[in-house]
N, C-alpha and C positions, 0 to 999 in steps of 0.2 A: 703228621706222624711219620713223614719221610717217604711216602709212596711215590711222589713225583721225583724226589731226589734219587730213589732207587731206579726208577724208569730212566731218568736222565743218564745215570751211570751205566745202565745196561745198553742203552742205544748209542751213546756217544763215548763210552769208556772214559768218562770224566766224573770224578767225585765232586759234586757240588758242595759249596759251603752255604750254610743256611742262616738266616736271621729269623729267630723265633723268640717272641717276648714272653710266651707262656712257659713257666718252668717245667711243668710236667711234659709238655710236648718237646721242649728242649732236651729233656732227659731221654725221651724215645729216640730222638735223632742221635744223641751221643751214643746210645747203645748200638745204633747201626754203624757207628764209626764215622759219623758225619761231623765235620768241624762246624760248630754252631756258635752264633753270637747272640747275646741277650738284648742288645740294642744297637742302633746304627752307629752311635758314637764310639762303640768298642771296635769298630772295623777300621783298621789303619792301612788298608791297601785298596787298590783299584782293580776292577774286574773287566774282562773282555765282554762279558754278557751277564745281565741280571734278568731273571724271570720272576714274575709274580702271577700266581694263578689263584683267582678268587680270594684276593686279599684287599685290594685297593678300596673296594666298596665298604669295607669294615672300618676304614680310617676317616675320621671326621674331616680333617684338613688334608685331603688327598693331594692338593697341589704342593703343600709343604713336604709331604712324603716323597713325591716325585722329584722335587728340588733336592732333597737330601740324597736320594738314590743317584741323581745326576752326578753328585760329587764323588761317588764311589765307582764310577765307570771311566775307563780310559778314553781319551779322545779317539773318536771313531768307533768306540764300543757300542754295543746295542742293549736295548731293553725290550723284553717280550712280555706283554701283559695280556691276561685273560680275565675278563670281568663280565658280570651279568649286563645284558642290554635291555633297552627300552623301558623308560620310566613308567610307561603305561602297564607294564607287567608287574610293577612293584606290588607285593602282596603281604598279607599278614605273616607268611613264612619268612619273607625277607626281613621284616621288622623283628621277628622272633629270634633270628640268628644274628642280629646286630648289623644288618646292612643299613647304611645311611642312604644308599641310592642304587639305582640301576642306571647305566650310562647311555646317553645319546652319542652317536658317532662323532658329531661335531664337537660336543662337550669334551670328550676324551682327547680328541686331536688338539683342541685349544689348550687344555690343561697340560698336555705333554709339551706343546710348543712353548708355553709360558715358562716351563721348567727347563727349557733349553734343548729340547729334542727335536729332531727332524723326522717326520713320519716316512717310513719305508714301505709299509704295507698295513692296511687295515681292512678287516672283513668280519662278517658275522659268522657264527658257528651254530650248528644245530637248528636248521630251519624248521623242521617238524616240531622241535622242542618249543618254539615260539607258540605254536597253536596248542600244544599239550599244556604249557604253563598257563596260557590264557584260559583254557578250559578248566583246569584245576582251580585257578583263581576264582572263576565264576562259581564253580560248585562250592568251594570253601566259603565264599562270600555269602552264599545263600544259606549254608549250614552253620556259619559262625566259627568254623574250624580254621586252624592255621596249618593243617597237615596237607600241603600241596603235593607231597611226593607219593602219597598212597602207601600201599603195603609192599613187603619185600617181593611178592610175586609180580606185582605190576612193574616194579623197578627192574626185575629180571627180564620180563617180557620187553620192556622198553629198551634196555641195554642190549639185549640179544637180537631182537628183530627190527625194532623201529629206528634205533640210533644208527645202525649201518645204512639203512635207507636214507636217513637224514644226511649222513656223511656223503653219500652218493649225490643227493640233490644239491648239497653245498658245492660239491666238486664241479657240477655242471652249470653253476652260476648263481644259485639262490643265495650263496654267501654274500653276494654284493647287494642283495635286496633286504634281507631280514634274517633274524635268528635269535635264539634265546640268549646268546652270549656274543661278546665282541673279542676279537683277537687283534692286537696291534704289535707291530715290530717297528721300533724307532731307533735312531742313531744319535749319539752325542755329537753335536756339531763341533767342528774344529774351531 
């Protein structure tokens, strides 16, 4: 709905262009004044950087998607990707929102390299979230539910108090060991 595009614009003073296949979400982006494309074939230019946040796991043939994105990046340009990590955390909630997978670090590296990218940086994010997701997966498995996120109050508490602690733990080194998500920055090879 454009939240990340707005954040990108505020932080970097750059108005991103977005690829959005869903017509109603494309309409939301257009109302924000964001240039939006309905499919990758309608993009006839190359970018310095492309970012994808919580999208790749929804695409069945993710290697093909990465290969297509590779063609839309200038030589020496970068791609930043944020995806859910650890297949062992895959839950009913993942399935219910259309996730095909959660990623292993090596798997994501291999897929990016096969699409023609060179890895610049890869790390986990939200180390405490790993345990929170594992806990809710276990609870929901016992109850038969797919609501791993809990209610609005629990999300507020997590975002306000626990996630900042998780960011701190990530910063002091846990991001190299585990986390609920993976972040990777890769470059288009010359």
